[in-house]
C-alpha positions as CSV (number, residue, x, y, z in Angstrom):
1,X,-78.7,-76.7,58.6
2,X,-81.9,-78.6,56.0
3,X,-78.6,-79.1,54.0
4,X,-76.3,-81.0,56.2
5,X,-78.7,-83.1,57.4
6,X,-79.9,-84.5,53.9
7,X,-76.4,-85.0,53.0
8,X,-76.2,-87.0,56.7
9,X,-79.0,-88.9,55.5
10,X,-78.5,-89.6,52.3
11,X,-74.4,-91.1,53.7
12,X,-76.2,-92.9,55.9
13,X,-78.6,-94.5,53.5
14,X,-75.3,-95.5,51.3
15,X,-74.0,-97.5,54.5
16,X,-76.1,-99.0,54.8
17,X,-77.3,-100.5,51.7
18,X,-74.0,-101.5,51.7
19,X,-74.1,-103.1,55.2
20,X,-74.9,-107.2,53.6
21,X,-72.7,-108.9,52.6
22,X,-75.2,-111.9,51.3
23,X,-76.7,-113.0,48.5
24,X,-79.3,-114.9,46.4
25,X,-80.0,-116.7,43.2
26,X,-83.3,-117.8,41.9
27,X,-84.1,-119.2,38.6
28,X,-86.1,-121.9,36.8
29,X,-85.3,-123.8,33.6
30,X,-88.1,-124.6,31.0
31,X,-86.6,-127.7,29.4
32,X,-88.3,-130.6,32.2
33,X,-85.3,-132.9,31.0
34,X,-82.5,-130.9,32.9
35,X,-84.0,-131.3,36.0
36,X,-81.4,-133.3,38.2
37,X,-79.0,-131.5,36.4
38,X,-76.3,-129.1,37.9
39,X,-76.2,-125.5,38.0
40,X,-73.2,-123.3,38.2
41,X,-71.4,-120.1,39.3
42,X,-68.3,-119.6,37.4
43,X,-65.4,-117.1,38.1
44,X,-63.5,-116.1,35.2
45,X,-59.5,-116.1,36.5
46,X,-57.0,-116.6,34.4
47,X,-59.1,-116.7,31.7
48,X,-59.5,-120.1,32.7
49,X,-63.0,-120.4,34.4
50,X,-63.0,-121.2,38.2
51,X,-66.9,-122.9,39.6
52,X,-67.8,-121.4,42.5
53,X,-70.8,-122.7,43.9
54,X,-73.2,-126.0,42.7
55,X,-77.3,-126.7,43.0
56,X,-79.4,-129.1,41.7
57,X,-82.2,-128.3,39.1
58,X,-85.1,-130.1,40.8
59,X,-88.4,-128.7,39.6
60,X,-87.6,-126.3,37.2
61,X,-86.0,-124.7,39.5
62,X,-82.4,-123.6,41.2
63,X,-81.5,-121.9,44.0
64,X,-78.1,-120.0,45.4
65,X,-77.5,-118.3,48.7
66,X,-73.7,-117.3,50.2
67,X,-71.6,-115.2,51.2
68,X,-69.4,-112.1,49.1
69,X,-66.8,-110.3,50.3
70,X,-66.3,-108.0,47.2
71,X,-68.4,-107.0,43.9
72,X,-67.9,-109.7,41.0
73,X,-68.6,-110.6,37.9
74,X,-69.7,-114.3,37.9
75,X,-71.6,-116.2,35.8
76,X,-74.4,-119.1,35.6
77,X,-73.6,-122.1,33.9
78,X,-75.9,-124.6,32.4
79,X,-75.1,-127.7,30.3
80,X,-77.5,-128.6,27.9
81,X,-78.4,-133.0,27.7
82,X,-75.5,-131.6,24.2
83,X,-73.2,-130.9,26.0
84,X,-73.7,-127.1,24.7
85,X,-73.0,-124.7,27.6
86,X,-75.3,-121.9,28.6
87,X,-73.8,-119.0,30.7
88,X,-75.0,-115.7,31.7
89,X,-73.7,-112.6,34.0
C-alpha cells in the first residue's frame, strides 16, 4: 500500500512538472559596446537558421520570455561588431 501511494505521488509530481509551457532566458554580455545590438533565438530547420525571437541588449543584459508548445534545441546568437557570430545552445 505504501509503495502504491509513493508511486502515485511521484507520477503526480511528474505531471505537475510538465505542466508549464512558459520559458524565461536571462543573460548578460561583458562587452559594453554591444548595448543596442540584438540577441536572437534561432533554430536550425532543414539546414537553414530560422529566427524565433530577438531582443535588444540594454545595459549589458537581455531577457527572453515566451511560451513553447514542445521541447526544442535552439541557439542564442549574438553578432559582434566585426561580423563574427557567437552561438550557444
